[in-house]
N, C-alpha and C positions, 0 to 999 in steps of 0.2 A: 408561748414556746412551740405548741403544735402548729400553729398557724405559720411561724417563721420556717420550720422544718418542711411543712407543706409546700410553701412558697419556693423554698430552696430547691425541693425536689423537682417542682414543675419547671424551674429555670434550667436545672440540670438535664432533664429529659428533652426540653426545648433545643437546648444546644446540641445534644447528641443527635436529635432528629435533623436538624439543620445541616449538621455536618454530614450525616448520612446521605441526605438529599442532594448535597453538593457532589459527593462522590459519585453518586448515580448520574448527575447531570453531565459531568465531563465525559463519563464512558459513553452515554447516550449520544451526546453531540459528537464524539469522535466516530462512533459507530455509524451514525447517519451521514456524516460527511464522507467517510471512507467507502461506504456502500454506494453513495452517489457517484463518487469517482470511478468505482468499478463498474457500476451500471452503465455509466456514459461510455467507458471503454467498450463494454459488450455490446452496446447499441451503436457503436461507431460514431458517436458524437464527440469527436476528438477535441474540438475547440471547447465544448463544455467541460469536458474532463480537464483540460489544462487550467481551467479557472480554480481547480483544487490543489494545484501545485504551488509550493512555497514561492512567494514573489522574488525573494534573494536568489534563488536557484534560476529563475527566469531571466533575471537581470544579467547573470552570469553568462548563461549559454543561449539566451534569446528564445522568446516564445515561439517564434517562428520555427527555429530549429527544432524544438520540442514537439511542435505540431507536425513537422515533417517526419521526425522519427517515429512518432506514434502511428502516423498515417501509413508509413512504410511497413509497420509491423501488423496493424490491424485492418487497413483498408487497401491492402494490396491484393490485386486480382490473382497473384501466384500463390497466396496463402489463405487458407480457410482456418479461422481461429474461432472456437466456440468454448465460451467459459461457462461454467455451471458449478453448482454447490459450493458457492462462495460463503465463507464464514469467517468471522473474526475469532481467533482462539483465546487471545488475552490482551489487555491493554493495561500498561503500567500507569501508576499514578504520575501525573504531570509534575515535572520539576521546573522551578523558575530560575532562568539564567539570564542575566542582562535584560531584563524587562520583557523576556518572552517565556512561554511555557512549552515544555518539550515532553512528549510522551512516546513511547515505543508500543507499536501495536503489531502483533503477530497475526497473520491471517493465511488462509489457505482456499484453494479452489482446485476444481479439475478443469483441465483444458485439452480440448480435442484439436489437434494440429495436423493439417493436411496440406500437402504441397501439390500444386499443379505442375508436375515436372516438365511438360511439355512447354511451359512458359520460362523455364530455367535453362540457361545455356550451361553445357556440361553437366548434365543432370546427375550422372553417377558420382562424380567428384563433389558435387553440391550436397548430394544425399549423404555421403560420408561425412562430410564437414558439419552438416546439420545434426546428424546422429551424435557425433562427438560433443558437439556444443551443447545440445540438450541434456545429455548426461553429465556434462561438466557443471552446467547450470543447476539442474534439479536433483542430480544424483541418480545413479544407475538403478536403483531400486524403486524410484518414482516414475520411471518411464516404461511404458508398454508400447511395443509396435505391433500393429495388425497388419500382417503382411498382404492378406487377401484383399482388405479394403484399402490399404496403403495409407494409414494414418497412425499418429502417435496419440496416446492417452497420457497425459501428464498430471501426477498429483503434485501440484506446486504449493510450496511453503514459502511464504514471503514475510517480509518485515517492512514496516513503514515507520517514519518518524512523523508524528503529528505535531504541528507547531501553531501556536496561538498567542496573541497579546492579551486576550481577555478570558480564556479558558471556555470560550463559547463558540467562537468561529475558527475552525481548524483547516490549515493547509497541510499538504503532505509531501514528503520526500520519501521515494522508495529506496531502502537500503540494500543495494546490490553491489557486489564486488566491482562490476564494470563502471559504477558511478563514483566509486570511492575517490579517485583522483579529483573529481569535480566538486565533492562534498567536503573535503578536508578544510577548505577555506571558508565554508558556509556554516557548518555545524560547530557548537561549541566542543572542546576536546573531550569533555565528559561523555557527551551524547555520541561523538564519533567513535568512541571505543567500544560502543555497544553493537557495532557492525557484527 
């Protein structure tokens, strides 16, 4: 009787240990892939970064369009963008929907954003529009403008959807209001509602 109880306890602890290990693995895998995505953006390796984007999205808007948009934002001589203090705040447990796993990851970083106004036509009008756009996107309390050095410091709080077929290899979609129209036909309704 003691032997059976001992074996039963070992089996129970083995199952619990395996389950805990799997939970850690998906978080580590998502963390590793999302960090690589952001590091590629920081280093201006845009084509490498695009490899981390969910293929169904790239099929809809084209890979070339995404590369062009990211280059316009991060490899534009008129803009200086410096990302620092990247961290993943939390990762939801993946949900399986239609043979794919979906997990929401909240992350944050600081971004120094400076514009070379001499390269921008109608600089004063552009400055007002950029100021309003940054406040609308990140929230007034998350934007600091340093007048003397003429740059913005942004505390960005972002959300991404991690998607995988095997819970190991993860691709991403940035969940941002400006992409909502494009993502409505790509994400399952349950995930889309988490915007």
